[in-house]
C-alpha positions as CSV (number, residue, x, y, z in Angstrom):
1,M,-26.1,19.3,5.1
2,D,-22.7,20.3,6.4
3,D,-21.6,18.5,9.6
4,K,-18.4,20.6,10.1
5,P,-20.1,23.1,12.5
6,N,-21.5,20.2,14.6
7,E,-18.0,18.4,14.6
8,A,-16.4,21.7,15.7
9,N,-19.0,22.2,18.5
10,T,-18.5,18.6,19.7
11,L,-14.8,19.0,19.6
12,R,-15.0,22.3,21.5
13,A,-17.4,20.7,24.1
14,E,-15.0,17.8,24.7
15,A,-12.0,20.1,25.1
16,E,-14.0,22.4,27.5
17,A,-14.9,19.3,29.6
18,R,-11.3,18.3,29.8
19,V,-10.2,21.8,30.8
20,T,-12.9,22.1,33.3
21,Q,-11.6,19.0,35.2
22,N,-8.3,20.8,35.9
23,Q,-9.6,24.4,36.0
24,I,-7.9,26.9,38.2
25,N,-10.3,29.3,39.9
26,L,-9.0,32.8,40.8
27,V,-9.6,34.1,44.3
28,N,-9.8,37.9,44.5
29,P,-8.5,38.5,41.0
30,Q,-6.4,41.6,40.4
31,P,-7.3,44.0,37.4
32,G,-6.3,42.2,34.2
33,E,-6.0,38.8,35.8
34,E,-9.5,37.8,34.7
35,L,-8.7,38.7,31.1
36,L,-5.4,36.8,31.3
37,H,-7.2,33.8,32.9
38,K,-9.8,33.8,30.0
39,L,-7.0,33.9,27.4
40,L,-5.2,31.1,29.1
41,H,-8.4,29.1,29.3
42,E,-9.0,29.6,25.5
43,L,-5.4,28.7,24.8
44,R,-5.7,25.5,26.9
45,V,-9.0,24.6,25.2
46,H,-7.5,25.1,21.8
47,Q,-4.4,23.0,22.7
48,I,-6.7,20.1,23.8
49,E,-8.7,20.4,20.6
50,L,-5.5,20.0,18.6
51,E,-4.5,17.0,20.8
52,I,-7.9,15.4,20.1
53,Q,-7.6,16.1,16.4
54,N,-4.0,14.7,16.3
55,E,-5.1,11.5,18.0
56,A,-8.0,11.1,15.5
57,L,-5.6,11.6,12.6
58,R,-3.1,9.1,14.1
59,Q,-5.9,6.5,14.4
60,A,-7.1,7.2,10.9
61,H,-3.5,6.8,9.6
62,L,-3.2,3.5,11.4
63,A,-6.5,2.3,10.0
64,M,-5.4,3.4,6.5
65,E,-2.1,1.5,6.8
66,E,-3.9,-1.7,7.9
67,S,-6.3,-1.4,5.0
68,R,-3.4,-0.9,2.6
69,D,-1.7,-4.0,4.0
70,R,-4.8,-6.0,3.5
71,Y,-5.1,-4.8,-0.1
72,V,-1.5,-5.6,-0.8
73,D,-2.0,-9.1,0.5
74,L,-5.2,-9.6,-1.5
75,Y,-3.5,-8.2,-4.7
76,D,-0.3,-10.2,-4.4
77,F,-1.8,-13.5,-3.4
78,A,-4.9,-13.5,-5.7
79,P,-5.2,-16.7,-7.6
80,I,-5.0,-14.9,-11.0
81,A,-2.5,-12.5,-12.5
82,Y,-3.1,-8.8,-12.2
83,L,-1.1,-6.3,-14.1
84,T,-1.2,-2.6,-15.0
85,V,0.2,-1.7,-18.4
86,S,0.9,1.8,-19.5
87,R,-0.5,3.2,-22.7
88,E,2.9,2.6,-24.2
89,G,2.5,-1.2,-23.4
90,M,5.0,-1.3,-20.5
91,I,4.3,-3.2,-17.4
92,S,4.0,-0.8,-14.5
93,E,2.6,-3.1,-11.8
94,I,2.2,-6.9,-11.5
95,N,1.2,-9.1,-8.6
96,L,3.2,-12.2,-7.5
97,T,0.8,-14.5,-9.3
98,G,1.5,-12.7,-12.5
99,A,5.2,-12.9,-12.0
100,D,5.0,-16.6,-11.3
101,L,2.8,-17.2,-14.4
102,L,5.3,-15.4,-16.6
103,G,8.3,-17.1,-14.9
104,V,10.1,-13.9,-14.1
105,V,11.0,-12.2,-10.7
106,R,8.5,-9.3,-10.2
107,S,11.2,-6.7,-9.9
108,K,12.5,-7.6,-13.4
109,L,9.1,-7.3,-15.0
110,V,8.4,-3.6,-14.2
111,S,9.2,-1.4,-17.2
112,R,9.3,-4.3,-19.6
113,R,7.1,-4.4,-22.7
114,F,4.1,-6.7,-22.1
115,S,3.9,-7.8,-25.7
116,Q,7.2,-9.7,-25.4
117,F,5.4,-12.3,-23.4
118,V,2.7,-12.8,-26.0
119,A,3.5,-15.5,-28.5
120,A,4.4,-14.2,-32.0
121,E,1.3,-15.7,-33.6
122,D,-1.0,-13.8,-31.2
123,R,0.8,-10.4,-31.1
124,D,-1.4,-8.8,-33.8
125,R,-4.5,-9.9,-31.8
126,W,-2.9,-8.4,-28.6
127,Y,-2.2,-5.1,-30.3
128,T,-5.7,-4.9,-31.7
129,H,-7.2,-5.8,-28.3
130,F,-4.9,-3.3,-26.5
131,A,-5.8,-0.4,-28.9
132,G,-9.5,-1.2,-28.5
133,V,-9.3,-1.1,-24.7
134,L,-7.6,2.3,-24.7
135,K,-10.4,3.7,-26.9
136,H,-13.4,2.3,-24.8
137,E,-14.4,2.3,-21.2
138,Q,-16.0,-1.2,-21.3
139,R,-14.2,-4.3,-20.0
140,Q,-13.0,-6.4,-22.9
141,H,-11.4,-9.8,-23.1
142,C,-9.5,-12.1,-25.5
143,E,-7.6,-15.3,-25.4
144,L,-3.9,-15.3,-26.1
145,T,-0.9,-17.7,-26.1
146,F,1.9,-16.5,-23.9
147,L,5.6,-17.3,-23.6
148,R,7.3,-17.7,-20.3
149,E,10.9,-16.6,-19.7
150,D,11.9,-20.3,-20.1
151,D,10.2,-20.5,-23.6
152,S,7.4,-22.7,-22.3
153,R,3.9,-21.7,-23.5
154,F,0.5,-21.4,-22.0
155,R,-3.0,-20.2,-23.1
156,A,-4.8,-17.6,-21.0
157,R,-7.9,-15.4,-21.0
158,V,-7.1,-11.7,-20.7
159,D,-9.7,-9.4,-19.2
160,S,-8.8,-5.8,-19.7
161,L,-10.2,-2.4,-18.6
162,R,-9.0,1.1,-19.3
163,A,-8.1,3.1,-16.2
164,R,-6.9,6.6,-15.6
165,A,-3.2,6.5,-14.9
166,A,-1.7,7.4,-11.6
167,P,-0.7,11.1,-11.4
168,A,3.0,10.2,-11.8
169,Q,2.1,8.5,-15.1
170,A,-0.4,11.1,-16.3
171,T,2.2,13.1,-18.3
172,D,0.7,12.8,-21.8
173,P,0.6,16.5,-22.9
174,H,-1.7,15.5,-25.9
175,S,-4.4,13.9,-23.8
176,N,-7.6,15.8,-24.0
177,E,-9.1,13.9,-21.1
178,G,-7.0,15.6,-18.4
179,G,-4.6,12.6,-18.0
180,A,-3.2,9.5,-19.6
181,F,-4.8,6.1,-19.4
182,S,-3.3,2.8,-18.4
183,V,-4.8,-0.7,-18.9
184,R,-5.6,-3.1,-16.0
185,L,-5.3,-6.8,-17.0
186,A,-6.5,-9.9,-15.2
187,I,-4.9,-13.0,-16.8
188,T,-6.4,-16.4,-16.1
189,E,-4.5,-19.5,-17.4
190,I,-6.6,-21.9,-19.4
191,P,-5.6,-25.4,-18.4
192,A,-4.3,-27.5,-21.3
193,L,-6.6,-30.3,-22.3
194,V,-5.1,-33.7,-21.6
195,K,-5.5,-36.1,-24.6
196,E,-6.7,-39.5,-23.7
197,E,-5.1,-42.4,-25.5
């Protein structure tokens, strides 16, 4: 059921009520004045409808900005690393936790090849995993050893999911799916076992 006619009627009724509060009544109208008065009334009602719609849009915009800010905080300060990797294997987005985990300032990670942070002995496993994720819609995972920028190593679980790329990235002319894919990664460091002596 379409609610648009009801919304338009409600909007019109509210605008009419506001106009009626300040309505000017003609006393002994001259010929043509009644028509002009009706046209002015309709114009005023339409103006108030636009003002009400503008205020609703402004409120919706503020709510959307607040929601976006909450999302950014949740994304950036999550306890695990979140990344988006293009189908070419380049990092397109990463949260602050991910940047800290890899030991690189976030601004220097965007557009870098993700595989350069995978230890050499696990790169084949990464490439196989990545290719599998691009082919399937199901979430997949693997464990890999990573290298930080300072050459220290850590082991982590990588949960991956194929996602449709943002419109700016969806430029693959050979894609028969109507757009390119990217891969979303969640990386959770596996604490090293401490050997007891």
